[in-house]
N, C-alpha and C positions, 0 to 999 in steps of 0.2 A: 202255244207254250215257248216255242223257239223265239218268236218276236219278243215276248215278255222276257225271255231269258236275256236276249240280246240288248234290250231296254235296260234291264237291270245292270248290265255290264257297262253300258255308256255312262250312266249316271256317275259311277265312281271314277271314270276317266276324266270327266268334266270337274268333278270335285278334286281329283288329283291335280289337274292343270291349275285350277283355283288355287289350291294349296301351294302349288310350285310357284305361282305368281305372288301369292301372299308371303311366301318364304323369302322369295328374291326381294320383295318390298322391304319386308323385316331386315334383311341383310343390308339393304341400303340405308334404311333408318339407323341400324346399328353403327353402320360406318359413319353416318353423317353425326351421330351422336358421340362417337369416338373422337371423330374430327373436330368437333367444337371444344370439348375441354383442352385439346392440344393447343387450340388457339388462344384459349383463355389461361391455361396452365402457365406459360411462361410469365404472364403479368402476376398471377396468383403466387408463383414460386418466387418471383421477384419481391413481392410484397412479404412473403413468409420469410425469405432469407433475410430481408432488410432487419427484421427483428433480432435473429441471433447475432448478426453482424455487430449491430449497436451494442447488444449485451457484452460481446467479446471485447469490443473496444474500450469498454467502461472498467471491465474486470482486468484488462491487460496489464496496466501498471504494476499490479502486486507480482505476478510472475516475473515480469522484467527486472523487478526490485530484488526478488529473490534470486533470480539467476545472477545479477550483478553482486550480490553479497556473497553467494557460493562462489564465484569465479575470482573474488579478490585474494591477493597474496597473503600467506600466513602472517598473523598478527605477532608482532615482536614488542619488546619492551620500548624500543626507539621509534616504532611506528607512529606517526602523527595522523590522526584521524580528524577531519572537520567536525565541528559541533553539529553543523547542518546535516551531514552525512550520517552521523550516528543516531541523530533523532529520527531520520527518514528511515533508516535500517529498522528501528525498533518499532515504528508505526507500519511498515510494510509486513514484517514478520517477526514478531517478537520472540518466537521459540528459536528461529534460526539466528537471530541477532545475539540472544543469550548464549547460544553454542560458540559463538565467535568472540563475544566481549565479555561476558560475565566472569567474574573472579580472576579476570586479567588486568594486569598492569601496563598502561599505554599511555600516549599522549594525545589530548584534545587541543585542537586550536579553534579559536572563536573570538567573537566581540563580546565584551561584557555589557549586558543589558540591564543587570539589577544585583541587589545584594539582600540577603536574607540573614538575621541575627536572631536565632531562637532564644527566648527568655531562659534564663536560670542554667544556661550552658555556655562554656567558652567558645564552642565551635561557631563558626560562621560558613554561610554559603555565598559562592558567587555563582551568578546565572550567566549562561552563553546563549548567545543569539541562535535561533532555529528558524526554519522556514514554517514550521507549525508551532504557534505559541502554546497548544494544548500539550506538547511533548517538549519540555525545556531540559537542558542539560544543565544538572545541578552538582558543582563542584563542592564538597565538604571539606573544610580546612580546620585544622586545629592551630591556634596562634602559638608563636614562641614563648616559652615560660617567662620571659622577661617582660612580656606585655601585661599591663595591669587590666587593660580592657581593650575591646574592639567595638567600634560603632561607626554609624555614618553620619556624614555632615553635608551641608549644601543641598538641603532638601533630598537626602538619600542618594546624591550623585557621587559622593567620595566615601570610599571606606578608610578608616583610619584605626591606628593602634596607639595607645599610650603607654610610654615608658615612665619610669620614676620622674624625670625631668624634662619630658619633651613629648611632642605628638608627631608620630610617624605615618605619612600616607601609604596606604597599602596598595590601592587599586581605584580606578574611577571608571564610570560608565562610558562606553565608547573606547576604552583600551583594547587593541589587538593583543592577546595573550596565548600561550601554549602552556597548558596545564597537565601535570602528570598526576595519575590517579588510578586507583583500583576499582572496576566497574562492578557495581552492585545490581546492575539491570534496572528494571522499572521500579521506581519507588518515589512516593510523595508527589506523584503528578508529573514525573519526568524520569529521565535516565540519570542516576545517580553514581557519581564518583566519590569514593573515600580516599583518606590519607593523601590528601592533595598537597602538591608543591607547585608553585607559579613561576614562570619567566615570562618577561615581556618578550613579544615575538619581534625578530628583526625585521 
């Protein structure tokens, strides 16, 4: 009985040793498994991080435009804004651009790239050059009462007005001008200014 009892006690001890050995092996395996991802992780992290960084860099221009728009000095009637900047501000953030420019009278400077003369109305438009042709700066003019008509000549390169006895050149493509007008915001495929008056830039 005693020998049998001693034998039964010995078996669990061996098993316990085996279990301890197996546990130690498991710990080593766990440590090795943990060590492997840490070797691979930096590469994986670098690849993962590369994606957000690329995304941030493509989105970055919009916030920077927004910040530059917000940090501008207050807009006054005599403030001169370049047509390129005006169009860029509207493309970057139309809501913030409206807050700054819409329903305000100021001056825009730029190069004339074209004219529009809608049918059946006296008004005509002068188009200013921008970096993005999709967002034009459209300056709407009402000609003086003594002008009988306003139209383009030289294949649309020159805008003229006719008086009772003569023809007066108003502007031509390539002129660098300063135009004062009231901003209506985005309208007709561009940023529109109405009630415009023009001066040739010095």
